[in-house]
C-alpha positions in Angstrom: 169.0 41.7 24.3 167.9 38.2 25.5 167.7 37.0 21.9 171.2 38.3 21.2 172.6 36.6 24.2 170.8 33.4 23.3 172.2 33.6 19.8 175.7 34.2 21.1 175.4 31.1 23.4 174.3 29.1 20.3 177.3 30.3 18.4 179.8 29.6 21.2 178.5 26.1 22.1 179.9 24.3 19.0 183.2 26.2 19.3 183.7 25.2 22.9 182.5 21.7 22.2 185.2 21.2 19.5 187.8 22.5 21.9 186.7 19.9 24.5 186.6 17.2 21.9 190.2 18.0 20.8 191.3 17.8 24.5 189.6 14.4 24.9 191.0 13.0 21.7 194.4 14.3 22.5 194.4 12.6 25.8 193.2 9.2 24.5 194.5 9.0 20.9 197.5 9.8 18.7 195.4 11.8 16.1 197.2 15.0 16.8 200.8 13.7 16.9 203.1 15.6 14.6 202.4 18.7 12.5 200.6 17.2 9.6 197.1 18.5 10.5 198.3 22.1 11.1 200.1 21.9 7.7 196.9 20.8 6.0 195.0 23.7 7.5 197.5 26.4 6.5 198.2 25.0 3.0 194.7 24.0 1.9 191.9 24.8 4.3 192.6 28.5 5.0 193.2 29.6 1.3 190.0 27.8 0.3 188.0 29.3 3.1 189.3 32.8 2.4 188.6 32.7 -1.3 185.1 31.3 -0.8 184.3 33.9 1.8 185.5 36.8 -0.4 183.6 35.6 -3.4 180.4 35.4 -1.4 180.6 39.0 0.0 178.0 41.6 -1.0 180.3 44.6 -1.2 181.7 47.0 -3.8 185.5 47.5 -4.2 185.4 51.0 -2.7 183.8 49.8 0.5 186.2 46.9 0.6 189.2 49.2 0.2 188.2 51.5 3.1 187.9 48.5 5.5 191.2 47.0 4.2 192.9 50.4 4.7 191.8 51.0 8.3 192.6 47.4 9.2 196.1 47.7 7.8 196.7 50.9 9.7 195.4 49.3 12.9 197.8 46.4 12.3 200.8 48.7 12.0 199.9 50.8 15.1 199.1 47.7 17.1 202.3 46.0 16.1 204.4 49.1 17.0 202.7 49.5 20.4 203.0 45.8 21.2 206.7 45.6 20.2 207.4 48.7 22.4 205.6 47.1 25.4 207.4 43.8 25.0 210.8 45.6 24.8 210.0 47.6 27.9 209.0 44.5 29.9 212.0 42.4 28.7 209.9 39.8 26.9 211.3 38.6 23.5 209.5 40.4 20.7 209.5 37.9 17.8 207.9 34.9 19.5 205.1 36.8 21.2 204.3 39.7 18.8 202.0 37.8 16.3 199.8 36.3 19.1 199.3 39.6 20.8 198.6 41.6 17.6 196.3 39.2 15.7 192.7 38.8 16.9 190.6 35.7 16.2 188.5 37.4 13.5 187.6 34.2 11.7 186.0 31.4 13.7 185.1 33.8 16.6 184.8 37.3 15.1 182.6 36.5 12.1 179.9 34.5 14.0 180.0 37.0 16.9 179.4 39.9 14.4 176.5 37.9 12.9 175.0 37.4 16.3 175.2 41.1 17.2 174.5 42.9 13.9 172.8 40.4 11.6 173.6 39.0 8.2 174.4 42.5 6.8 177.6 42.5 8.9 179.0 39.3 7.4 180.7 40.9 4.4 182.3 43.5 6.6 183.6 40.9 9.0 185.0 38.7 6.3 187.0 41.6 4.8 188.6 42.5 8.1 189.2 38.8 8.8 190.8 38.4 5.4 193.4 41.1 6.1 194.2 39.6 9.5 194.6 36.1 7.9 197.1 37.6 5.4 199.0 39.2 8.2 199.2 35.9 10.0 201.2 34.6 7.0 203.4 37.6 6.6 204.0 39.3 9.9 203.2 36.1 11.9 205.5 33.8 9.9 208.1 36.5 9.5 208.4 36.9 13.2 208.3 33.2 14.2 210.6 32.0 11.4 212.9 35.0 11.4 212.6 35.2 7.6 210.5 37.5 5.5 210.5 38.3 1.8 208.1 39.7 -0.7 208.5 36.6 -2.9 207.5 34.3 0.0 204.5 36.5 0.7 203.3 36.4 -2.9 203.8 32.6 -2.9 201.7 32.3 0.2 198.3 30.5 -0.2 196.1 33.0 1.8 197.7 36.0 0.1 197.1 34.5 -3.3 193.5 33.6 -2.3 192.8 37.2 -1.3 194.4 38.6 -4.5 192.4 36.2 -6.6 189.2 37.0 -4.8 189.6 40.8 -5.2 190.5 40.3 -8.9 187.4 38.2 -9.5 185.2 40.7 -7.6 186.6 43.7 -9.5 186.1 42.0 -12.9 182.7 40.6 -12.1 183.8 37.1 -13.0 181.9 34.4 -11.2 183.3 30.9 -10.6 181.2 28.0 -11.7 179.0 26.5 -8.9 180.9 23.2 -8.8 184.2 25.2 -8.1 182.5 27.2 -5.4 181.2 24.0 -3.8 184.7 22.5 -3.9 186.1 25.6 -2.2 183.4 25.4 0.4 184.1 21.8 1.2 187.8 22.4 1.4 187.4 25.4 3.6 185.0 23.6 5.9 187.8 21.5 7.4 189.6 24.5 8.7 187.7 25.7 11.8 187.0 22.2 13.3 190.6 21.1 12.9 192.0 24.3 14.4 189.7 24.2 17.4 190.5 20.5 18.1 194.2 21.2 17.8 193.7 24.0 20.4 191.9 21.7 22.7 194.7 19.1 22.4 197.3 21.7 23.3 195.3 23.0 26.3 194.9 19.5 27.6 198.7 18.9 27.4 199.8 22.3 28.9 203.0 22.1 30.9 203.8 25.4 32.4 206.9 25.9 34.5 205.2 27.9 37.3 203.2 30.9 38.4 205.2 33.3 36.3 204.0 31.6 33.1 200.4 31.8 34.3 200.6 35.4 35.3 202.2 36.4 32.0 199.4 34.5 30.1 196.8 36.4 32.2 198.5 39.7 31.3 198.5 38.8 27.6 194.9 37.8 27.7 193.9 41.2 29.0 196.2 43.1 26.6 195.1 41.5 23.4 191.3 42.3 23.4 191.5 45.6 25.4 194.4 47.2 23.6 193.0 46.1 20.3 189.7 47.7 21.1 191.2 50.9 22.4 193.4 51.4 19.3 190.5 50.7 17.0 188.4 53.3 18.8 191.2 55.9 18.5 191.6 55.2 14.8 187.9 55.7 14.2 188.2 59.3 15.5 190.3 60.0 12.4 189.0 57.5 9.9 185.2 57.7 10.0 183.2 54.7 8.9 179.5 54.3 8.8 177.9 53.0 12.0 177.7 49.3 11.1 181.3 49.3 9.7 182.6 51.0 12.8 180.9 48.5 15.2 182.1 45.5 13.2 185.6 46.9 13.2 185.6 47.4 16.9 184.3 43.9 17.7 186.8 42.3 15.3 189.7 44.2 16.9 188.5 43.1 20.4 188.5 39.4 19.7 190.8 37.0 21.6 194.2 35.6 20.7 193.7 33.8 17.3 193.8 30.0 17.1 196.0 30.5 14.0 198.7 32.1 16.2 198.8 28.8 18.1 198.9 26.7 14.9 201.8 28.8 13.6 203.6 28.7 17.0 203.5 24.9 16.9 204.7 24.8 13.3 207.7 27.2 13.9 208.5 26.0 17.5 207.3 29.2 19.1 205.8 29.5 22.7 202.8 27.4 21.8 202.0 26.3 25.4 201.7 29.9 26.6 199.7 30.9 23.6 197.3 27.9 24.1 196.7 29.0 27.7 196.2 32.6 26.6 193.5 31.8 24.1 190.7 30.7 26.5 191.7 33.4 29.0 191.5 36.1 26.4 188.2 34.6 25.2 186.6 35.5 28.5 187.7 39.1 28.2 186.4 39.3 24.6 183.1 37.9 25.6 182.8 40.5 28.3 183.3 43.2 25.6 180.7 41.5 23.4 178.1 41.4 26.3 178.7 45.2 26.8 178.0 45.8 23.1 174.9 43.6 23.2 173.5 45.5 26.3 174.3 49.0 25.2 
C-alpha cells in the first residue's frame, strides 16, 4: 500500500505544480488573457490526444463496446439525476449540469488508474475517458451554448477523433510512425495548458459571498460521491470483470473536469464557481482513491 500511495503522490505532484504555475503566471503576466489558449486546446490538442490514446490501446472491439455502453448509460442516469437535483434546489440546470456530470477521467483518472491497477488498466481508462470527452463536446457544449445538433456533433474534433480511432482499430489499419509521433506531440500540449488555465482562474477567483462558497462545497461532494454511487448501482445489473469494474468506479469518482472549466470560460458559463469546485472535489476524489488503495 505504501508503494501505491507513493506512486499516487508522484502522479499528483506534477499536476498540482502546473496548477500553481498557472496561478503565478496569471498573477504576473498576460499569458492567459483572452480565450485563444482554451480554443487551441479544444480544437487541436484534445482531438490529437484522443486519437493517439485510442490507437495505442490493447483491447478488442467487443471489450471496448461493453465499456462504452456502460459509460453511456451512466452518463444518461447521472445527467437525469443531476438535472432533477438542480431543479429541486432552484439552481439553473444548463450552466451547472455539465460540470456536475463529467468527471476528470483524463489528466486525473488515467494516471490514478495506472497508479492503482498498473499498466493493464490504461486501455480501459482511456476508453471511458474517450466517451466522457465526447460528452463534453455534445452534452457540455449543448447545455452551455443552448444549441445542439447532430451535424455539429459530427463536425466536432473529439467525436471525429473517436470515430476515426474506432474505425482504424476495427480494420486493423496502423498509422505510420511519423503520424503517431505528430499526434503525440500535438496531444502533449493539452494537459499542461488546461492545468495552467485552471491555476490562473483559481488565482483570480472573485466570489460574491459565503453562498457561492457553500454551493461549491456542495458541488464538490456531489460530483465524486454521486458518480461513484451510480456506477456501483449500474454494476449490479451490468457485470464487468474485476479490473474493468474497478477502473469504471474510479473514473466515475473523479473530480470536476478541467474541461468543464475550459468550456465554461469559452461559453460564458459560471467559470469562477467551477474553478473553485475543481480543487475542492479533488480532495473528495483523493479520499475515495485512498480507500481503494487501502482496501
